DOBA-443050 format. One record per atom (N, C-alpha, C): residue in three letters; y, z, x. Coordinates in steps of 0.1 Angstrom, whole numbers, padded with zeros to 4 digits, always signed. Example, Ala and Ser with C-alpha at 12.3 -4.5 7.8 and 13.67 -1.06 7.14 Angstrom:
<rs>
ala-0057+0078+0132/ala-0045+0078+0123/ala-0033+0078+0132/ser-0022+0071+0128/ser-0011+0071+0137/ser+0000+0079+0129/
</rs>
This chain:
<rs>
unk-0012+0000+0009/unk+0000+0000+0000/unk+0012+0000+0009/unk+0023-0007+0005/unk+0035-0008+0013/unk+0043+0004+0013/unk+0052+0005+0024/unk+0061+0016+0025/unk+0070+0017+0013/unk+0075+0006+0008/unk+0084+0006-0003/unk+0078+0012-0015/unk+0065+0008-0017/unk+0058+0014-0029/unk+0056+0029-0027/unk+0054+0034-0015/unk+0053+0048-0013/unk+0066+0055-0016/unk+0077+0049-0011/unk+0090+0055-0014/unk+0093+0056-0029/unk+0089+0046-0036/unk+0092+0045-0050/unk+0083+0056-0057/unk+0071+0057-0053/unk+0062+0067-0060/unk+0067+0081-0058/unk+0073+0084-0046/unk+0078+0097-0043/unk+0092+0099-0047/unk+0097+0092-0056/unk+0111+0092-0059/unk+0116+0105-0064/unk+0109+0112-0073/unk+0113+0125-0078/unk+0104+0136-0074/unk+0108+0148-0074/unk+0100+0160-0069/unk+0090+0164-0080/unk+0089+0157-0091/unk+0080+0162-0102/unk+0070+0151-0106/unk+0066+0143-0097/unk+0056+0132-0101/unk+0064+0120-0105/unk+0056+0110-0109/unk+0062+0097-0113/unk+0072+0098-0124/unk+0069+0106-0134/unk+0077+0106-0146/unk+0089+0114-0145/unk+0089+0124-0136/unk+0100+0134-0135/unk+0101+0143-0147/unk+0091+0144-0155/unk+0091+0152-0167/unk+0084+0166-0164/unk+0080+0172-0175/unk+0075+0186-0174/unk+0062+0187-0166/unk+0057+0200-0167/unk+0046+0204-0158/unk+0033+0197-0161/unk+0028+0197-0174/unk+0015+0191-0176/unk+0015+0176-0174/unk+0025+0169-0177/unk+0025+0155-0175/unk+0025+0151-0160/unk+0034+0158-0153/unk+0035+0155-0139/unk+0021+0158-0131/unk+0015+0168-0135/unk+0002+0172-0129/unk-0009+0162-0133/unk-0009+0159-0146/unk-0019+0149-0151/unk-0017+0135-0145/unk-0005+0131-0144/unk-0002+0117-0140/unk-0006+0115-0125/unk-0006+0126-0117/unk-0009+0124-0103/unk-0023+0128-0100/unk-0032+0130-0110/unk-0045+0135-0107/unk-0053+0125-0098/unk-0050+0112-0099/unk-0058+0102-0091/unk-0048+0096-0081/unk-0038+0103-0077/unk-0028+0097-0068/unk-0035+0093-0055/unk-0030+0082-0049/unk-0035+0077-0037/unk-0030+0085-0025/unk-0019+0092-0027/unk-0012+0099-0016/unk-0017+0113-0015/unk-0030+0115-0012/unk-0036+0128-0012/unk-0037+0133+0002/unk-0033+0146+0004/unk-0034+0152+0017/unk-0049+0152+0021/unk-0051+0151+0034/unk-0064+0151+0040/unk-0070+0165+0039/unk-0062+0175+0037/unk-0067+0189+0037/unk-0071+0193+0023/unk-0068+0186+0013/unk-0072+0190-0001/unk-0087+0190-0003/unk-0094+0179+0001/unk-0109+0179-0001/unk-0116+0191+0006/unk-0113+0194+0019/unk-0120+0205+0025/unk-0116+0219+0019/unk-0104+0219+0014/unk-0099+0232+0007/unk-0107+0234-0006/unk-0110+0223-0013/unk-0117+0224-0025/unk-0132+0228-0022/unk-0137+0223-0011/unk-0151+0226-0007/unk-0151+0241-0004/unk-0141+0246+0003/unk-0140+0260+0006/unk-0141+0269-0007/unk-0133+0265-0017/unk-0133+0272-0029/unk-0147+0272-0036/unk-0153+0261-0036/unk-0167+0260-0042/unk-0176+0269-0034/unk-0175+0269-0021/unk-0184+0278-0013/unk-0182+0292-0016/unk-0169+0296-0020/unk-0166+0310-0023/unk-0170+0314-0037/unk-0175+0304-0045/unk-0179+0307-0058/unk-0168+0307-0068/unk-0157+0300-0065/unk-0146+0299-0074/unk-0150+0291-0087/unk-0146+0295-0099/unk-0150+0288-0111/unk-0145+0273-0110/unk-0153+0264-0116/unk-0150+0250-0116/unk-0137+0247-0122/unk-0133+0254-0133/unk-0120+0252-0140/unk-0109+0255-0131/unk-0110+0266-0123/unk-0099+0270-0113/unk-0098+0259-0102/unk-0109+0254-0097/unk-0109+0244-0087/unk-0102+0231-0092/unk-0106+0228-0104/unk-0100+0215-0110/unk-0085+0217-0111/unk-0080+0229-0116/unk-0066+0232-0117/unk-0059+0232-0104/unk-0066+0237-0094/unk-0060+0237-0080/unk-0058+0223-0075/unk-0068+0215-0077/unk-0068+0201-0073/unk-0056+0193-0079/unk-0055+0195-0092/unk-0044+0188-0099/unk-0030+0192-0095/unk-0028+0205-0093/unk-0015+0210-0089/unk-0012+0206-0075/unk-0022+0206-0065/unk-0019+0203-0052/unk-0016+0188-0050/unk-0023+0180-0058/unk-0021+0165-0057/unk-0007+0162-0063/unk-0003+0169-0074/unk+0010+0167-0079/unk+0021+0170-0069/unk+0019+0182-0062/unk+0029+0186-0052/unk+0029+0176-0040/unk+0017+0172-0036/unk+0015+0162-0025/unk+0022+0149-0028/unk+0021+0144-0040/unk+0028+0132-0044/unk+0043+0134-0045/unk+0047+0145-0049/unk+0062+0148-0051/unk+0069+0150-0038/unk+0063+0156-0028/unk+0071+0159-0016/unk+0072+0147-0007/unk+0083+0146+0000/unk+0086+0134+0008/unk+0075+0131+0018/unk+0070+0141+0025/unk+0059+0138+0035/unk+0046+0145+0031/unk+0045+0148+0018/unk+0032+0154+0014/unk+0032+0169+0017/unk+0022+0176+0012/unk+0021+0191+0014/unk+0017+0194+0028/unk+0011+0185+0036/unk+0007+0189+0049/unk+0020+0191+0058/unk+0031+0184+0055/unk+0043+0185+0063/unk+0055+0190+0055/unk+0052+0197+0045/unk+0063+0202+0036/unk+0071+0213+0042/unk+0083+0214+0040/unk+0092+0225+0044/unk+0093+0235+0033/unk+0099+0247+0037/unk+0101+0257+0027/unk+0111+0252+0016/unk+0121+0245+0020/unk+0131+0239+0011/unk+0125+0230+0001/unk+0115+0221+0006/unk+0109+0212-0003/unk+0100+0219-0013/unk+0093+0229-0008/unk+0084+0237-0017/unk+0093+0244-0028/unk+0104+0249-0024/unk+0113+0256-0033/unk+0118+0246-0043/unk+0122+0234-0039/unk+0127+0224-0048/unk+0117+0220-0058/unk+0104+0218-0054/unk+0094+0215-0063/unk+0091+0226-0073/unk+0091+0238-0068/unk+0088+0250-0077/unk+0099+0253-0087/unk+0111+0248-0083/unk+0123+0250-0092/unk+0120+0243-0105/unk+0112+0232-0105/unk+0109+0225-0117/unk+0120+0215-0121/unk+0116+0206-0131/unk+0126+0196-0136/unk+0137+0203-0144/unk+0148+0196-0145/unk+0159+0201-0153/unk+0156+0201-0168/unk+0164+0208-0176/unk+0162+0207-0191/unk+0164+0193-0195/unk+0157+0189-0206/unk+0149+0197-0215/unk+0134+0198-0211/unk+0131+0194-0199/unk+0117+0195-0195/unk+0114+0206-0185/unk+0122+0217-0185/unk+0120+0228-0176/unk+0107+0234-0178/unk+0102+0240-0167/unk+0089+0247-0167/unk+0090+0261-0173/unk+0080+0266-0180/unk+0080+0279-0185/unk+0077+0289-0173/unk+0081+0301-0174/unk+0078+0311-0163/unk+0064+0311-0158/unk+0054+0311-0168/unk+0040+0312-0164/unk+0036+0300-0157/unk+0042+0288-0161/unk+0038+0276-0154/unk+0043+0276-0139/unk+0055+0281-0137/unk+0060+0281-0123/unk+0052+0291-0115/unk+0049+0303-0121/unk+0041+0313-0114/unk+0027+0308-0110/unk+0021+0300-0120/unk+0008+0295-0117/unk+0008+0284-0106/unk+0018+0276-0106/unk+0019+0265-0096/unk+0021+0271-0082/unk+0029+0282-0082/unk+0032+0289-0069/unk+0018+0295-0064/unk+0011+0301-0073/unk-0002+0306-0069/unk-0011+0296-0062/unk-0012+0284-0068/unk-0021+0274-0063/unk-0015+0269-0050/unk-0003+0266-0049/unk+0003+0261-0037/unk+0002+0271-0025/unk+0006+0283-0028/unk+0005+0294-0018/unk-0009+0296-0013/unk-0019+0296-0023/unk-0033+0297-0020/unk-0038+0287-0010/unk-0033+0275-0012/unk-0037+0264-0003/unk-0031+0267+0011/unk-0019+0271+0012/unk-0013+0273+0025/unk-0019+0285+0032/unk-0022+0295+0025/unk-0029+0307+0031/unk-0042+0303+0037/unk-0050+0294+0030/unk-0062+0289+0036/unk-0059+0280+0048/unk-0049+0272+0048/unk-0047+0262+0058/unk-0041+0268+0071/unk-0036+0280+0070/unk-0030+0287+0081/unk-0038+0299+0086/unk-0050+0301+0081/unk-0058+0312+0084/unk-0067+0309+0096/unk-0068+0319+0105/unk-0077+0318+0117/unk-0071+0311+0129/unk-0079+0312+0140/unk-0075+0306+0152/unk-0075+0291+0152/unk-0084+0285+0143/unk-0085+0271+0142/unk-0078+0266+0130/unk-0066+0272+0126/unk-0059+0269+0114/unk-0055+0254+0114/unk-0055+0248+0102/unk-0051+0234+0101/unk-0036+0232+0102/unk-0028+0242+0097/unk-0014+0241+0098/unk-0008+0253+0106/unk+0004+0250+0111/unk+0011+0260+0119/unk+0017+0272+0111/unk+0022+0269+0100/unk+0029+0279+0092/unk+0028+0276+0077/unk+0030+0287+0069/unk+0030+0286+0055/unk+0044+0285+0049/unk+0048+0273+0044/unk+0062+0271+0039/unk+0065+0279+0027/unk+0055+0285+0021/unk+0057+0293+0009/unk+0059+0308+0013/unk+0057+0311+0025/unk+0057+0325+0029/unk+0071+0332+0027/unk+0082+0324+0028/unk+0095+0329+0026/unk+0100+0329+0012/unk+0092+0323+0003/unk+0095+0322-0011/unk+0091+0334-0019/unk+0099+0338-0028/unk+0095+0349-0037/unk+0086+0344-0047/unk+0075+0352-0050/unk+0066+0348-0060/unk+0073+0349-0074/unk+0073+0337-0081/unk+0079+0337-0094/unk+0073+0347-0104/unk+0081+0352-0112/unk+0076+0362-0123/unk+0071+0354-0135/unk+0059+0357-0140/unk+0055+0351-0152/unk+0062+0357-0164/unk+0060+0350-0175/unk+0067+0355-0187/unk+0061+0368-0192/unk+0069+0375-0199/unk+0065+0388-0205/unk+0067+0389-0220/unk+0064+0378-0226/unk+0067+0377-0241/unk+0057+0386-0248/unk+0061+0391-0259/unk+0053+0399-0268/unk+0042+0390-0274/unk+0030+0396-0278/unk+0020+0388-0284/unk+0025+0381-0297/unk+0021+0369-0299/unk+0026+0361-0310/unk+0014+0355-0318/unk+0006+0364-0325/unk-0005+0358-0333/unk+0000+0351-0345/unk-0008+0342-0350/unk-0005+0336-0363/unk-0006+0346-0373/unk+0002+0345-0384/unk+0001+0354-0395/unk-0011+0349-0404/unk-0014+0358-0414/unk-0024+0354-0423/unk-0021+0342-0431/unk-0008+0341-0434/unk-0003+0329-0441/unk-0004+0316-0433/unk-0001+0317-0420/unk-0002+0306-0411/unk-0016+0302-0409/unk-0025+0311-0408/unk-0040+0308-0406/unk-0045+0300-0419/unk-0041+0306-0430/unk-0046+0299-0443/unk-0040+0285-0444/unk-0027+0284-0440/unk-0021+0271-0441/unk-0027+0261-0431/unk-0030+0266-0419/unk-0036+0257-0409/unk-0049+0252-0414/unk-0057+0261-0420/unk-0070+0256-0425/unk-0069+0247-0437/unk-0060+0250-0446/unk-0059+0241-0458/unk-0053+0228-0455/unk-0044+0227-0444/unk-0038+0214-0441/unk-0046+0206-0431/unk-0056+0212-0424/unk-0063+0205-0414/unk-0075+0198-0419/unk-0079+0186-0413/unk-0091+0179-0417/unk-0103+0187-0412/unk-0115+0182-0416/unk-0127+0189-0413/unk-0129+0191-0398/unk-0125+0182-0389/unk-0128+0183-0375/unk-0121+0195-0369/unk-0110+0199-0374/unk-0102+0210-0369/unk-0106+0224-0374/unk-0114+0224-0385/unk-0118+0237-0391/unk-0125+0246-0381/unk-0135+0240-0374/unk-0143+0249-0366/unk-0136+0254-0354/unk-0128+0246-0346/unk-0120+0252-0335/unk-0111+0263-0340/unk-0105+0262-0351/unk-0096+0272-0357/unk-0104+0285-0360/unk-0116+0283-0366/unk-0124+0295-0370/unk-0130+0302-0357/unk-0134+0294-0348/unk-0140+0300-0335/unk-0129+0308-0328/unk-0117+0304-0328/unk-0106+0311-0321/unk-0102+0323-0329/unk-0101+0322-0343/unk-0096+0332-0351/unk-0106+0343-0354/unk-0119+0340-0355/unk-0129+0350-0359/unk-0140+0352-0348/unk-0138+0346-0337/unk-0146+0348-0326/unk-0139+0351-0313/unk-0126+0349-0313/unk-0117+0351-0302/unk-0120+0342-0290/unk-0126+0330-0293/unk-0130+0321-0282/unk-0117+0314-0277/unk-0117+0312-0263/unk-0107+0304-0257/unk-0111+0289-0259/unk-0101+0280-0255/unk-0104+0266-0257/unk-0115+0262-0248/unk-0117+0268-0236/unk-0128+0265-0227/unk-0141+0268-0233/unk-0141+0280-0240/unk-0154+0284-0247/unk-0157+0274-0258/unk-0147+0270-0266/unk-0149+0262-0277/unk-0155+0248-0274/unk-0150+0242-0263/unk-0154+0229-0260/unk-0168+0229-0253/unk-0172+0241-0248/unk-0185+0242-0242/unk-0196+0247-0251/unk-0192+0252-0263/unk-0202+0259-0272/unk-0211+0249-0278/unk-0224+0252-0278/unk-0235+0244-0283/unk-0240+0251-0296/unk-0246+0243-0304/unk-0252+0248-0317/unk-0263+0258-0313/unk-0271+0256-0303/unk-0281+0265-0299/unk-0276+0278-0293/unk-0263+0279-0290/unk-0257+0291-0285/unk-0252+0300-0296/unk-0254+0296-0309/unk-0249+0304-0320/unk-0260+0307-0329/unk-0262+0320-0332/unk-0272+0325-0341/unk-0265+0333-0352/unk-0272+0338-0362/unk-0266+0345-0372/unk-0260+0358-0367/unk-0265+0363-0355/unk-0261+0376-0350/unk-0251+0375-0338/unk-0253+0364-0330/unk-0246+0364-0317/unk-0241+0350-0314/unk-0229+0349-0307/unk-0224+0337-0301/unk-0224+0339-0286/unk-0231+0330-0279/unk-0232+0331-0264/unk-0223+0321-0258/unk-0213+0327-0251/unk-0203+0318-0244/unk-0208+0317-0229/unk-0213+0305-0226/unk-0218+0303-0213/unk-0208+0297-0203/unk-0208+0302-0191/unk-0198+0297-0181/unk-0184+0297-0185/unk-0180+0309-0191/unk-0166+0310-0196/unk-0157+0314-0185/unk-0146+0320-0188/unk-0136+0323-0178/unk-0142+0332-0167/unk-0140+0328-0154/unk-0147+0335-0143/unk-0161+0331-0142/unk-0165+0320-0149/unk-0179+0315-0148/unk-0189+0325-0153/unk-0185+0334-0162/unk-0194+0344-0168/unk-0200+0340-0181/unk-0212+0344-0184/unk-0218+0342-0196/unk-0218+0355-0204/unk-0211+0355-0216/unk-0210+0367-0224/unk-0212+0364-0238/unk-0215+0375-0246/unk-0218+0373-0260/unk-0208+0381-0269/unk-0206+0376-0281/unk-0198+0382-0291/unk-0205+0381-0304/unk-0206+0392-0312/unk-0212+0391-0325/unk-0206+0380-0334/unk-0215+0374-0342/unk-0211+0362-0350/unk-0205+0367-0363/unk-0193+0363-0366/unk-0186+0365-0379/unk-0193+0357-0389/unk-0195+0362-0402/unk-0201+0354-0412/unk-0194+0341-0415/unk-0181+0340-0414/unk-0174+0328-0416/unk-0178+0317-0406/unk-0179+0321-0393/unk-0184+0312-0383/unk-0198+0307-0386/unk-0207+0316-0389/unk-0221+0313-0391/unk-0222+0303-0403/unk-0214+0305-0413/unk-0214+0296-0425/unk-0209+0282-0421/unk-0201+0281-0411/unk-0195+0268-0407/unk-0205+0261-0398/unk-0214+0268-0391/unk-0222+0261-0380/unk-0237+0260-0383/unk-0241+0268-0393/unk-0256+0270-0394/unk-0263+0257-0398/unk-0257+0248-0404/unk-0264+0235-0408/unk-0261+0224-0398/unk-0254+0227-0388/unk-0250+0216-0378/unk-0262+0213-0368/unk-0262+0201-0363/unk-0272+0197-0354/unk-0270+0203-0340/unk-0281+0203-0332/unk-0281+0208-0319/unk-0271+0200-0310/unk-0266+0206-0300/unk-0257+0199-0291/unk-0243+0206-0292/unk-0233+0199-0285/unk-0220+0204-0285/unk-0214+0205-0300/unk-0207+0215-0303/unk-0202+0217-0316/unk-0188+0210-0318/unk-0181+0209-0307/unk-0168+0203-0307/unk-0167+0192-0297/unk-0166+0179-0301/unk-0165+0168-0292/unk-0152+0160-0296/unk-0149+0150-0288/unk-0137+0143-0291/unk-0138+0136-0305/unk-0127+0137-0313/unk-0128+0132-0326/unk-0131+0117-0328/unk-0127+0110-0318/unk-0128+0095-0319/unk-0141+0090-0313/unk-0145+0095-0301/unk-0156+0089-0294/unk-0168+0099-0294/unk-0166+0111-0299/unk-0177+0121-0300/unk-0183+0124-0286/unk-0174+0124-0276/unk-0179+0128-0262/unk-0173+0142-0259/unk-0179+0148-0248/unk-0174+0161-0244/unk-0159+0160-0241/unk-0152+0171-0244/unk-0138+0171-0243/unk-0134+0183-0234/unk-0123+0181-0226/unk-0119+0191-0216/unk-0110+0201-0223/unk-0110+0214-0218/unk-0101+0224-0225/unk-0087+0220-0226/unk-0081+0214-0215/unk-0067+0210-0215/unk-0065+0200-0226/unk-0074+0191-0228/unk-0072+0180-0237/unk-0073+0186-0252/unk-0081+0196-0254/unk-0081+0202-0267/unk-0068+0209-0270/unk-0062+0215-0260/unk-0049+0221-0262/unk-0038+0211-0266/unk-0039+0200-0259/unk-0029+0189-0261/unk-0031+0183-0275/unk-0044+0181-0279/unk-0047+0175-0292/unk-0042+0185-0303/unk-0044+0198-0300/unk-0040+0208-0310/unk-0025+0208-0312/unk-0017+0207-0302/unk-0003+0207-0303/unk+0002+0195-0312/unk-0004+0184-0309/unk-0001+0171-0316/unk-0005+0173-0331/unk-0017+0179-0333/unk-0022+0181-0347/unk-0013+0190-0355/unk-0009+0201-0349/unk-0001+0211-0357/unk+0013+0206-0359/unk+0018+0198-0349/unk+0031+0192-0351/unk+0030+0182-0364/unk+0019+0175-0365/unk+0018+0165-0375/unk+0016+0171-0389/unk+0012+0184-0390/unk+0010+0190-0403/unk+0021+0200-0406/unk+0032+0199-0398/unk+0044+0207-0401/unk+0043+0221-0396/unk+0035+0224-0385/unk+0034+0237-0380/unk+0036+0236-0364/unk+0048+0232-0360/unk+0050+0230-0346/unk+0050+0242-0337/unk+0051+0254-0343/unk+0050+0267-0335/unk+0036+0272-0333/unk+0026+0265-0339/unk+0013+0270-0338/unk+0005+0263-0327/unk-0003+0270-0319/unk-0012+0264-0309/unk-0024+0273-0309/unk-0035+0268-0302/unk-0048+0274-0302/unk-0048+0289-0298/unk-0040+0292-0288/unk-0040+0306-0282/unk-0035+0316-0293/unk-0027+0312-0302/unk-0022+0321-0312/unk-0033+0325-0322/unk-0043+0317-0323/unk-0054+0321-0332/unk-0063+0332-0325/unk-0064+0331-0312/unk-0071+0341-0304/unk-0063+0354-0305/unk-0050+0353-0304/unk-0042+0365-0306/unk-0043+0372-0320/unk-0045+0363-0330/unk-0048+0368-0343/unk-0061+0376-0343/unk-0071+0371-0337/unk-0084+0378-0336/unk-0081+0392-0330/unk-0074+0393-0319/unk-0072+0406-0312/unk-0064+0415-0321/unk-0054+0410-0328/unk-0045+0418-0336/unk-0053+0424-0348/unk-0061+0416-0354/unk-0069+0420-0365/unk-0079+0431-0361/unk-0084+0430-0349/unk-0093+0441-0344/unk-0085+0454-0343/unk-0074+0454-0337/unk-0066+0466-0336/unk-0061+0471-0349/unk-0057+0462-0358/unk-0052+0466-0371/unk-0063+0472-0379/unk-0076+0468-0377/unk-0087+0473-0384/unk-0092+0486-0379/unk-0086+0492-0368/unk-0090+0504-0363/unk-0100+0504-0352/unk-0103+0492-0346/unk-0113+0491-0335/unk-0106+0497-0323/unk-0114+0505-0316/unk-0108+0511-0304/unk-0105+0501-0293/unk-0096+0505-0284/unk-0092+0495-0274/unk-0103+0490-0265/unk-0112+0499-0261/unk-0123+0494-0252/unk-0132+0484-0259/unk-0136+0487-0272/unk-0144+0478-0279/unk-0137+0464-0282/unk-0124+0465-0285/unk-0116+0453-0287/unk-0116+0445-0275/unk-0114+0451-0263/unk-0114+0444-0250/unk-0127+0437-0248/unk-0138+0444-0251/unk-0151+0438-0249/unk-0153+0426-0258/unk-0149+0427-0270/unk-0150+0416-0280/unk-0141+0404-0275/unk-0130+0407-0269/unk-0121+0396-0264/unk-0127+0391-0250/unk-0137+0398-0245/unk-0143+0394-0232/unk-0132+0395-0221/unk-0125+0406-0221/unk-0115+0408-0211/unk-0120+0417-0200/unk-0116+0415-0187/unk-0120+0423-0176/unk-0116+0437-0177/unk-0104+0440-0183/unk-0099+0453-0184/unk-0091+0455-0197/unk-0089+0467-0201/unk-0083+0469-0214/unk-0068+0466-0214/unk-0062+0467-0202/unk-0047+0464-0201/unk-0044+0450-0206/unk-0053+0440-0204/unk-0050+0427-0208/unk-0048+0425-0223/unk-0053+0435-0231/unk-0051+0434-0246/unk-0037+0435-0250/unk-0028+0440-0241/unk-0014+0441-0244/unk-0008+0427-0246/unk-0014+0417-0239/unk-0009+0403-0240/unk-0013+0396-0253/unk-0023+0402-0260/unk-0029+0395-0272/unk-0026+0403-0285/unk-0029+0415-0285/unk-0028+0423-0297/unk-0014+0427-0301/unk-0009+0424-0312/unk+0004+0428-0317/unk+0002+0440-0326/unk+0009+0451-0322/unk+0009+0463-0330/unk+0019+0462-0341/unk+0015+0463-0353/unk+0024+0461-0365/unk+0034+0473-0366/unk+0045+0471-0373/unk+0054+0482-0375/unk+0048+0493-0383/unk+0038+0490-0392/unk+0031+0500-0400/unk+0023+0509-0391/unk+0016+0503-0381/unk+0008+0511-0372/unk+0017+0520-0363/unk+0028+0515-0359/unk+0038+0523-0351/unk+0043+0534-0359/unk+0046+0532-0372/unk+0050+0543-0381/unk+0039+0553-0383/unk+0027+0548-0385/unk+0015+0557-0386/unk+0013+0566-0374/unk+0016+0560-0362/unk+0014+0568-0350/unk+0024+0579-0349/unk+0036+0577-0354/unk+0046+0588-0354/unk+0043+0598-0365/unk+0038+0593-0376/unk+0035+0602-0387/unk+0025+0613-0384/unk+0016+0611-0374/unk+0006+0621-0371/unk+0012+0633-0363/unk+0024+0631-0358/unk+0030+0642-0351/unk+0036+0653-0361/unk+0035+0666-0357/unk+0041+0676-0365/unk+0056+0675-0366/unk+0061+0681-0377/unk+0075+0682-0379/unk+0080+0696-0377/unk+0089+0698-0368/unk+0093+0711-0364/unk+0106+0715-0372/unk+0106+0727-0378/unk+0117+0731-0387/unk+0129+0736-0379/unk+0139+0741-0386/unk+0152+0745-0380/unk+0150+0756-0370/unk+0140+0764-0371/unk+0138+0776-0363/unk+0132+0772-0349/unk+0131+0759-0347/unk+0125+0754-0334/unk+0132+0759-0322/unk+0145+0763-0324/unk+0153+0769-0313/unk+0147+0782-0307/unk+0138+0788-0315/unk+0132+0800-0311/unk+0120+0798-0302/unk+0116+0786-0300/unk+0104+0783-0292/unk+0107+0788-0278/unk+0098+0795-0272/unk+0099+0800-0258/unk+0103+0815-0258/unk+0108+0820-0269/unk+0111+0835-0270/unk+0099+0842-0274/unk+0095+0852-0266/unk+0082+0859-0269/unk+0083+0866-0282/unk+0072+0864-0290/unk+0071+0871-0302/unk+0077+0864-0314/unk+0084+0854-0312/unk+0090+0847-0324/unk+0081+0837-0330/unk+0081+0835-0343/unk+0073+0825-0350/unk+0081+0813-0353/unk+0075+0801-0351/unk+0081+0789-0354/unk+0074+0782-0366/unk+0082+0777-0375/unk+0077+0770-0387/unk+0075+0756-0383/unk+0062+0751-0385/unk+0059+0737-0382/unk+0054+0731-0395/unk+0059+0720-0399/unk+0055+0713-0411/unk+0048+0700-0407/unk+0035+0699-0410/unk+0027+0687-0407/unk+0027+0677-0418/unk+0032+0665-0416/unk+0032+0654-0426/unk+0018+0650-0429/unk+0015+0649-0442/unk+0002+0644-0447/unk+0003+0630-0451/unk-0008+0624-0454/unk-0008+0610-0458/unk-0002+0607-0471/unk+0000+0618-0479/unk+0007+0617-0492/unk+0022+0618-0491/unk+0027+0621-0479/unk+0041+0623-0477/unk+0046+0637-0479/unk+0037+0647-0483/unk+0041+0661-0484/unk+0040+0668-0471/unk+0045+0680-0470/unk+0044+0687-0457/unk+0037+0700-0460/unk+0028+0704-0450/unk+0021+0717-0451/unk+0027+0726-0440/unk+0029+0738-0443/unk+0035+0747-0433/unk+0023+0753-0424/unk+0027+0754-0411/unk+0018+0761-0402/unk+0026+0771-0395/unk+0020+0782-0390/unk+0027+0791-0382/unk+0022+0791-0368/unk+0032+0791-0358/unk+0028+0790-0344/unk+0036+0801-0337/unk+0029+0809-0329/unk+0036+0819-0322/unk+0041+0814-0309/unk+0054+0815-0306/unk+0059+0810-0293/unk+0056+0820-0282/
</rs>
């Protein structure tokens, strides 16, 4: 390929289109301007047991950055890395989590390339860059009304993905990999899920009703060609579908958040809810489960109500009147000796 063609391809720091994150990464997945260090780095990740989905994401991000930078990622400077991570201007700007994810992939590559006495590169251009902060938005599950609307407006093909996310808490990666033989009346087995783990979740009756008569094989395939579909493609199809039915704010992850929220609202303890969500630790539930105002109010209502004589607390021999609020709204008096 000519030098002119190379210069033209590397015109913008965000891939050929100069648009947002997913398009720039996808467009450069088969770029001819690939660093010679990317293939051995991917082999290193496979040898370390890194999940295939993570390796594929690393490959796409590195190739997008390699295409975007003037001399590729092998000879990139700190300034070039910073410019790429700054992302495209509005209205195609990257979201905080996107920038943080891209930094993680790029920095991970450079850490590998600069490690050891036989390092491939002399320095890590990301070393002087601050790690971007991911977003800290509150959980945003679909409401009951949005779930019912999504099901009523969606054609048959979309019913099962929505149900699997809403009543099984399945991620898009779990949904596209799920086979009919993995679902029984009692259990759903998610094979090679996040972290390449195989885990099970009890089957909700609604899901069993939707799959019990289906044939063996993948339950969700591409709607047109009936071939296996990638998780990222399902997410893109979902956004287009929900836009087309007048629900532009809905995406697949919000149905999984609905699952988590309903567990918590139903009184399921945090440890059990975390296991049903197949999370590595309970703290991750904070990103999914929305605590309703009613539950927050109920949490306060279990506390005792201290009367006017509370100023006597701490004085030996004095009695403090404490009124405990009941579920009926009345108050019962208790006596406590300070």
